[in-house]
N, C-alpha and C positions, 0 to 999 in steps of 0.2 A: 492588607487590603481585605475588606469584607466581601465574601462571595455574594453575588446577586442571584435572586431567584428568577425564574423565567418571566414572571410578571413585572419584575423591576428592571429588566434589561432595557437599555436605551435603544433607539433605532440603530440598525446596522448600516455601516457605510463601507463601500468598496474603496480600497486604497491601494494604489500601485506602489510596490516597494522598490522594484528594479525596473526602470523604464527601458533603457537600452543597455544591455549587459556589456557589450563591447562594440565599438564602431564597425569593426570588420565583420561582425556577425550579420548585420543587415545588408552589407554590400557583397557578401559571398554568393556564389551560385552553385547549388541552391542555398537560400538563406539558412543559417544555423538556427535550430529550434532548441528551446529549453525543454528537456524531456521530463526531468524530475527535480524536486527540491525538498530539502529537509532543514528544519530550523533546530538550532541547539544553542540555548541561551541567547546572547546577543549576535549570534552568527547564523548565516544562511549558506548551506552547501547546495550547489547546483550541478546537475549532470546535463550535458549537451549532446546534440546529435552529431557533432564533430569529434566526440571522444574526449572533450575537455571537462575537467572537474574544477569548479570555481568555488572559492571560499570568500565570502563577504562578511564584514563586521560592521556593527552599528556604532557610529560616533557617539561617545558618551554625552556630548552637549548638543547633538544635532536635533533639529526639529523633526519629531517622529512623522509628521505629515509631508516632509520633503522627500522627493525621490533621490536626493543626493545624500540622504542620511547614511547610506551604506557605501563602504569602500571595498574595492577588490583587494584582498590580502595576498592571495596566492592562486596560481593556476597550474594544474597538472594535466597530464593526458594519459589515457590508457594505451597499451601497446597497439600499434597499427591504426590508432585514431578511429577505432570503430565506435558507433553510437553507444551512448550509455542507455541501458534499458531500465535499470532500477538501482537504487542506492539505499542502504539501510545503515543508520548510525547506531552504534552500540557504545554509548559514552562510558558506561561502567567498566568497559574493557579497553577504552581508548582505541576502538577499531571501527572501520567502516567496511561493509560488504558491498562490492560494486559488481553488478551484472552487466557484462558487455561481451559481444561476439561469442555468445553461448558459453561464456566462462564466468566464474566468480573469482574476482581479485580482492585482495585484502589490503586496505590502506590504514595508516595510523591517524588518530585524531589528537590534536586539532590540525596538524600540519598537512594532512593528506599526502604523506609519503607512502609509496607503495612498498610492501614487504618484498624483498628481492626474490626473484623466481627460484634461486638456488636454495632459499630457506623455506619457501612455501610453493608447492606445485599447484597451480590453479585447478579448481574443479571444472571439468569440461562437459560438453554435451548437455548444457543446462537449458531448459525451456523456461522455467520459472523458479522463483525463490520465495520461500515463506518462513519468516522467523516466528518463533513463539512470542506473539505480541503481548500476551499477559505476563510472561516471564520477563520480557524486555522492559515492560512498564515498571515492574517491581524491582528489577535490577538497578534502576536509577537510585533507589533508596538504600542500597547496600553500602557498607563501609568500604572505602577505597582499599583498606588492608585485606578485605575479604570479598573480592569482586565476584567470585564464583564463576559460572559459565552460562552461556545462553545457547539454547538449542535452535536449530533451524532445519527445514526440509528443502531439498533440491529436487525439483520435478524434472524428470527426464522422460524420454519418449515411452519407455516401457517399465519405469520403476520410479519409486520415491526413495531417495537416499536421505538418511537422517545423520546429521552432524551436530556436534556441540563445539562452540567457539570459546577458546581461551585466548592465548596469544595468536593462535592460528586455528583453523578448523580441524577437527579430529573426527574421522569417520566412525560411525557406529554400526549401521546396518542398512540393508535394502529391503523394500517392500515391492513385490511385483505390481504392475499397474496395467490394467486392460482397457483403459479409456484414455482419450486424448484430452489433456487438460489445457484450458486457456486462462484460468485464474485460480489462485489458491490462497487461503489464509489459515494460519495455525494459531491455536490457543490450547495450551496444555497438551493432553494426549490426543486431541482431535485436530484433524486437518480437513477443512471444508474446501471442496474443489468444484469447479464448473467444467463440464464437458460441452459439447455442442448444443445440448438440449436441457440438461438437468444440473441442479445443485446436488452434490453427493457428499456424504460424511465418511471420512476414513478414521477408524480407531487405530492409532499407531501402535497400541499395545497388543491388540488382537489381529491386526492386519486385515480387518474386515471393511468392506465398502457398502454403504447403504444409500440408494437414491432417495432424495428428499422431496424436491420440488422442481417443477419445470421453470425455466427462465421466462418463458412466455406461455400463458394459457389461452391466448387468442387463437382461433381457428386459422389455419394457413389459407392463403388465397388459392383458389382453384386454378389449375393450369388452363390457359386459354381464355380466362374470363377477362372482362374489361376493367375489373376492379384493380386498383393499384396494388402492386406487390407489397406485402408486409415487410417493412425494413427490419434488419436484425435488432434485437433488444440487447442493450448493454447490461451484463450481470453486475451485481454489487454484493459484496460480503463485508460486514462490519463485525469485528470482535467486540462483544459486550462484556463477557467475563471469561473465566478459564473453562467454562462448560457451555457457553451460550453465544450464538451468532444472530445477526440480523440479516435476512435475505430478502431481496426485492424481486417480485414476480409481476409481469405485465399481464393484465386480464383482457386487453383489447379496448377497455373503456377507462381504466385507471391502473395505477400500480399499487400493489399491496406490499407492505413491509411486515414480515413475519419473524418473530423471535423463536429460534429453534435451538434446542439443547444438542449436545454432542450425541445423545442417543436418538435424536430425530423427533423429539417430542416438542409440540408448540407450547410456549409459555407467554405470560403477559398478554397485553391486548394487541390488536393489529393496527398498524399505521396505514394510511392511504393517501396517495397523491393523484391529482386529476391528470397529470402528465408524467411520463417517465422521466426521472431526474437525470441531469447531466452529471451530477456529482453528489455524493452523500458523505457526511462525516459525523462522528460522535462528539457531542459537547454536553456531557451529562448535566441535567437530566433531559436535554434536548437533542434532537437529531436534525440538524440543518440539511436541507436538500436544495441544491441549485437547479432550477428549471429555466426554461427560456425566458429571459428578461426578469426573473424574480427569484427570491430565496424564500423557501417555506420552512417554518420551524414546527417540529412535532415533539410533543412531550412523550417520553417513553417509560414512565415509572409505573403505570397501571399494570397490575397483575390480574389474571383471571383465575 
């Protein structure tokens, strides 16, 4: 299939892939929520708020526009049925990392069988999980006979723990952490993290932390004023390359998208959205951003 340029892309259409995952989900109290989902070839892996891990597959002869095109193949659940917070697929190693109940559990792919607890002791006291996304992307092209390993960071309350994954996670080292992290993305030697106010860059080799950019540049509402309180701004970090990230910052009038290197230097041009996006993803050379009732496309190839 020939790749389309941005100018040749047809109009986008929102399509529902899974309408009702399971009848008992909507009738439960409280209703079960779909927390995260990952696609792998013709399959979709879903993590739910009731601790269930669902694996769906696409019918080979099904109409791709039909909501019955996917069939539930298997269902597993994490211990204690705690909500799934995040799930990362590592197909080159036939593993899935599942973050639930402040633990990281390891499952096999494609069957989603959990590695027994007597073989692998779960990583505990986990706040967030950040796999090396650049390494993960290139691991998919390795030979199955030489799968290598994939590194990831575990964010804890006072430290960042570095692991590499083969058949199971292997601990490498800890880096002390003096800020509270709410979001983290890793690429190569750099870990970009968000605290309550700022984007920060951590160099994992030198264990140094550099504040980069405020999440919001808008002046805060003055206490006691009649002006409405400024709502919290959702931070976004996108991995662009092994040394580059896209960070979004609200100015009070619009949102700016800045391309920042691991050293904290700005590169390329600056993107701008009139509203703060609900979601942003990378679709080279475009950066789709979902806003209220619309999807905006930004081209991100210009360099300064």
